[in-house]
C-alpha positions in Angstrom: 5.1 -22.7 39.5 7.2 -20.6 40.2 7.5 -21.0 44.0 6.3 -17.3 44.8 3.9 -17.3 47.5 1.4 -15.0 45.4 -0.4 -16.6 42.5 1.0 -17.2 38.9 -1.2 -15.7 35.5 -0.1 -17.7 32.4 2.6 -15.9 30.1 0.2 -14.8 27.5 1.6 -13.2 23.9 0.8 -9.8 23.5 -1.7 -8.0 22.7 -1.9 -6.5 19.2 -2.1 -2.9 18.1 -5.3 -2.0 16.0 -3.7 0.4 14.9 -0.8 -2.0 12.8 -4.0 -3.0 10.5 -5.8 -0.2 10.6 -6.6 0.7 6.1 -8.1 4.0 4.8 -11.0 3.1 1.9 -12.2 5.3 0.1 -15.0 4.1 -2.6 -16.2 5.7 -4.9 -20.5 6.8 -5.2 -23.0 4.6 -6.7 -22.6 5.0 -10.5 -19.7 6.9 -10.6 -16.1 5.7 -12.3 -13.4 4.3 -10.3 -10.4 6.5 -10.1 -7.8 4.7 -12.7 -5.0 2.9 -10.9 -1.5 2.3 -12.2 -1.1 -1.1 -12.1 1.0 -3.3 -9.4 4.6 -3.9 -10.9 4.1 -7.8 -12.0 5.4 -10.5 -10.3 3.9 -8.8 -7.2 2.7 -10.9 -4.9 1.1 -10.3 -1.5 1.8 -12.8 1.6 0.0 -13.7 5.4 2.5 -15.4 7.1 1.1 -17.8 9.9 2.6 -17.7 13.8 1.0 -18.3 16.9 -2.4 -19.2 15.3 -2.1 -15.7 14.3 -2.3 -14.5 10.4 0.4 -11.6 10.4 -0.9 -8.8 8.7 -3.9 -9.7 9.5 -5.6 -7.0 6.9 -3.6 -7.6 3.9 -4.8 -4.9 0.9 -4.9 -7.0 -2.2 -4.8 -5.4 -5.5 -7.0 -6.7 -9.3 -5.5 -10.0 -10.2 -2.4 -10.4 -7.4 -1.6 -13.9 -5.6 -2.2 -13.4 -1.7 0.0 -15.8 -0.3 -0.8 -17.8 2.7 2.3 -19.5 4.7 2.0 -21.6 7.3 5.4 -21.2 9.9 3.4 -22.7 13.2 3.8 -26.4 13.7 0.4 -26.7 13.9 -2.0 -27.9 10.3 -4.6 -24.8 10.2 -7.6 -25.5 8.1 -8.8 -22.3 6.6 -12.2 -21.6 5.4 -14.2 -18.0 3.8 -17.5 -17.7 4.7 -17.7 -15.6 1.6 -16.5 -17.5 -0.8 -16.3 -21.5 0.4 -14.1 -21.8 -3.2 -11.3 -19.6 -1.8 -9.8 -21.6 0.5 -9.3 -25.7 -0.2 -10.8 -27.7 2.7 -8.1 -29.5 3.8 -5.4 -29.2 6.0 -2.9 -26.3 5.5 0.4 -28.1 6.9 3.6 -26.6 9.1 6.0 -24.2 6.6 3.7 -25.0 3.1 2.2 -22.4 1.9 -1.3 -21.9 -0.9 -1.6 -19.1 -2.8 -4.8 -17.4 -4.3 -5.9 -15.3 -6.3 -9.3 -13.2 -4.8 -12.2 -13.8 -7.9 -13.1 -10.0 -7.7 -13.8 -6.9 -5.4 -14.6 -7.7 -1.8 -14.4 -8.8 1.5 -12.8 -12.2 2.3 -12.8 -13.2 6.0 -10.6 -15.9 6.5 -11.6 -18.3 9.9 -11.1 -21.6 11.0 -13.4 -25.0 12.3 -10.9 -25.3 14.9 -9.5 -22.4 16.1 -12.4 -19.9 16.5 -9.9 -16.4 17.1 -8.1 -17.5 14.1 -9.0 -14.8 11.3 -7.7 -12.2 8.3 -9.7 -9.7 6.2 -7.9 -10.0 2.6 -9.8 -6.4 0.9 -9.5 -6.0 -2.6 -11.7 -2.7 -2.6 -13.5 -1.3 -5.6 -11.9 1.9 -5.0 -9.0 4.0 -3.5 -7.0 1.5 -0.7 -4.0 2.0 1.4 -2.3 1.7 4.8 -2.2 4.2 7.8 1.2 4.2 9.6 0.8 4.0 13.2 
C-alpha cells in the first residue's frame, strides 16, 4: 500500500505496440515459382529473447536454413512448445541464462507457446515468398 486514501492499482508492464511486430508477406499464387532471393550471409542467426515472460520480438522472419536462437534472460525456467511441430523444441525447460538453437524444417508458421504461462507466445515465420518487417 502506498498510504494514499484511494485504492491503488497494481503496477503492470507496459503494453507492447503491435506495430512493432508487423510483418508483410507476399506469397506467389499456387503454381508459380518463388522469386529468387539472395541467401543471407554465412553465420547469420536470428535471436529471440525471453524476458518478463515475453518473447522479443514476438514475430521473427526466418529465411530457410538460418538458426533461431531462443535465449532465456528471465529468472524463471520456461518450457517452450510448438504445437504444429512437437519435435522442434525439447520437452525440458529452458533454464535462466540458457539458450537454445533451432532450425525450422521448412516454410510455414511455427507458434511458440508455454504450458506454464498461457500469455507467453511467439511466432517463427518462414514464408515461401518475399517477406519484410515493417518499421512503425
